[in-house]
C-alpha positions in Angstrom: 0.4 0.0 -0.3 1.2 3.3 -1.1 0.0 6.4 0.1 0.9 9.9 -2.1 1.8 12.7 -0.4 0.8 15.7 -1.8 3.2 18.0 -3.5 2.5 20.9 -0.5 4.1 18.1 2.0 6.5 17.4 0.0 7.9 20.5 -0.3 8.0 21.0 3.2 10.9 17.8 3.5 12.3 19.0 0.3 15.4 20.0 2.4 15.3 17.4 4.7 18.4 14.4 4.7 16.0 11.6 3.5 19.1 9.5 3.0 20.0 10.1 6.7 16.6 8.9 7.7 16.3 5.7 5.0 19.4 4.6 6.8 18.8 5.1 9.7 15.1 3.1 9.5 16.8 0.2 7.8 19.3 -0.2 10.4 16.5 -0.3 13.2 14.1 -2.2 11.6 15.9 -4.1 9.0 14.0 -2.5 5.6 14.0 0.7 3.6 11.0 2.8 3.0 9.7 2.9 -0.2 7.4 6.8 0.5 10.1 8.5 2.8 7.8 11.2 3.3 5.7 9.8 5.6 8.4 8.8 7.7 9.6 12.4 7.6 6.2 13.1 8.9 5.8 10.1 11.5 8.9 12.1 13.3 7.6 16.0 12.6 6.2 17.1 16.2 3.8 19.8 15.8 6.1 22.2 17.5 7.9 22.0 13.9 4.4 21.9 11.8 3.3 24.1 9.6 -0.5 25.0 8.6 -1.4 23.6 4.9 -5.1 23.8 4.8 -8.3 24.1 7.0 -6.0 23.7 10.4 -4.4 20.3 9.1 -0.8 21.1 9.7 2.0 18.6 8.3 2.8 17.1 11.6 2.8 14.0 13.1 -0.8 13.9 14.6 -3.0 11.9 12.1 -0.2 9.5 11.6 -0.5 8.9 15.5 -3.6 7.7 15.0 -3.3 5.4 13.0 -1.2 3.8 14.2 -2.7 3.9 17.4 -5.4 1.5 15.8 -3.1 -0.6 14.2 -1.1 -1.1 17.1 -4.2 -2.0 19.0 -5.2 -4.3 16.8 -1.5 -6.3 16.5 -1.3 -6.5 19.7 -4.5 -8.1 20.9 -4.1 -10.3 18.0 -0.6 -11.0 19.0 -1.7 -11.8 23.1 -4.9 -13.9 21.6 -2.4 -16.5 19.9 0.3 -16.4 22.5 -1.9 -16.8 25.5 -4.7 -19.5 24.3 -6.3 -20.6 27.3 -6.5 -17.0 29.2 -10.1 -14.8 29.7 -10.5 -11.8 27.8 -10.0 -9.3 30.9 -6.1 -10.9 31.2 -5.8 -10.0 27.5 -7.4 -6.7 27.9 -5.1 -6.3 31.1 -2.1 -7.5 29.1 -2.5 -5.4 26.3 -3.2 -2.2 28.1 0.4 -2.8 29.6 1.7 -3.1 26.3 0.6 -0.3 24.4 0.6 2.2 27.5 1.7 5.3 27.5 4.5 5.0 29.6 5.3 1.3 27.8 5.6 3.4 24.5 7.8 6.1 25.4 10.2 3.6 27.0 10.2 1.2 23.6 10.9 4.4 21.3 14.2 4.9 23.5 15.2 1.2 23.2 14.9 1.4 19.9 16.3 4.5 19.3 13.7 6.6 17.3 13.8 9.4 19.8 17.0 10.9 18.1 15.0 11.2 15.4 12.1 13.5 15.9 11.8 16.6 14.9 10.9 19.7 17.5 11.4 23.0 18.5 11.5 21.7 22.2 14.8 21.3 24.4 15.4 18.0 25.4 15.0 18.5 29.1 11.3 20.4 28.1 10.1 18.0 25.5 7.1 16.0 26.7 7.0 12.5 28.5 4.1 11.7 25.5 6.5 12.7 22.4 8.2 9.5 21.8 5.5 7.5 21.8 3.0 9.7 20.2 6.0 9.4 17.2 6.0 5.7 18.3 2.7 5.3 16.9 2.7 7.7 14.1 5.6 5.6 13.0 3.1 2.5 13.1 0.7 4.4 10.7 3.6 5.4 8.6 4.9 1.4 8.2 1.2 0.3 7.6 0.5 3.0 5.1 3.7 2.6 3.1 4.2 -1.2 3.6 0.8 -2.6 4.4 -1.1 -4.7 7.6 1.0 -8.2 7.7 4.5 -6.2 6.7 3.6 -4.1 9.6 2.4 -6.9 11.8 5.9 -8.7 11.4 7.9 -5.2 12.2 5.9 -4.7 16.1 6.2 -8.3 16.9 9.7 -9.5 15.7 11.3 -6.1 15.6 10.1 -4.6 18.7 8.1 -6.2 21.5 10.2 -9.9 21.2 13.2 -8.5 21.3 12.5 -5.7 24.0 9.9 -7.0 25.9 9.5 -10.0 28.6 6.5 -11.2 28.2 6.6 -13.1 31.8 7.9 -9.4 33.8 5.3 -7.8 32.4 2.4 -9.7 33.0 3.8 -9.8 36.6 3.7 -6.2 36.7 1.5 -4.0 38.3 0.7 -0.3 35.8 -2.9 0.3 36.3 -2.1 2.1 40.4 -5.7 4.0 39.4 -7.5 0.7 39.5 -6.0 -0.6 42.5 -6.3 2.3 44.2 -10.1 2.1 44.0 -9.7 -1.0 45.1 -8.4 -0.7 48.0 -10.6 2.2 49.3 -13.5 0.0 48.6 -12.6 -2.8 50.5 -11.2 -0.5 53.4 -14.3 2.1 52.8 -12.0 4.8 52.6 -12.8 7.8 49.7 -10.2 9.1 47.3 -10.6 12.1 45.0 -8.4 13.1 42.1 -8.7 16.8 41.9 -8.2 18.4 38.7 -6.1 21.4 40.2 -4.4 23.3 37.3 -3.7 23.4 33.8 -1.0 25.3 31.8 -1.2 25.4 28.5 -3.8 26.0 25.9 -3.9 22.8 23.8 -4.7 19.0 24.8 -0.9 18.6 25.4 -1.1 20.7 28.0 0.5 19.8 31.6 -2.2 18.6 33.9 -1.5 19.0 37.7 -3.8 16.0 39.8 -4.0 16.5 43.7 -5.2 12.7 44.9 -7.1 13.4 48.2 -7.3 10.3 50.6 -10.2 11.1 53.5 -9.7 14.6 52.3 -6.1 15.0 52.5 -3.9 15.4 50.1 -1.6 12.3 50.1 0.3 12.7 46.6 0.6 15.4 43.9 1.5 14.2 40.1 1.9 16.2 36.5 2.0 14.9 33.0 0.8 15.9 30.0 -2.4 14.0 30.2 -5.4 13.7 33.0 -4.8 9.7 32.9 -1.2 9.8 32.9 -1.5 12.7 36.2 -3.9 10.2 37.7 -1.7 7.1 37.4 1.4 8.6 38.1 -0.5 10.3 41.8 -1.9 6.8 42.7 1.3 5.3 42.5 2.7 7.7 44.8 0.0 6.7 46.7 0.3 2.9 46.9 4.0 3.3 47.8 3.0 5.0 50.9 -0.3 2.8 52.1 1.7 -0.2 51.2 4.1 1.5 53.3 1.9 1.9 56.0 0.3 -1.4 56.1 3.8 -2.7 56.4 
């Protein structure tokens, strides 16, 4: 499957080093891209994007949307075949762990694609989600360039199998919010997540969460998504509660 990139988008990448990116993709994943402009777009953060038409920018956000769907489908099928005797609850939890933002951020760094991202932000000020977003956009680019079957092989054989220990992942707790809610219901204790402040103007703004347990703040966290901030705060709270109970 080959997507024809409009000339207006190609012009934005005319001065980019196409050979450097082509070689990087080959070194990381073992194949040469057919449509290099898709991959250039996948690594283009919105901070350096320009508007093309009716609010659409030459950033990786549309590819991110597509890659998210492809990745979820591939992981669901992989887990379905890998664990033939596990129920849907187990499979859902494992999929959530494998496609979580923190997991994708980590994978992007391990693979090395974080070094390919085009952004106006300094390393220290980059949103944590930027690498995971680029990871999903890359999956979208591979899908459009090479098709579903090829993309599935890359995801499983070049990404998850080399970099994820499935047994370790199975025993790793990642949904601390659910764990905390279960604990509060069992102990009949009230918990509340308060979205205290938000800096910035868009969906990637920094969100601040205060976590209250029985009316007292026990943890604070911030992230570029409300869900991420809540999970971070819940993790901190769980660590405190476990220590107290021990």
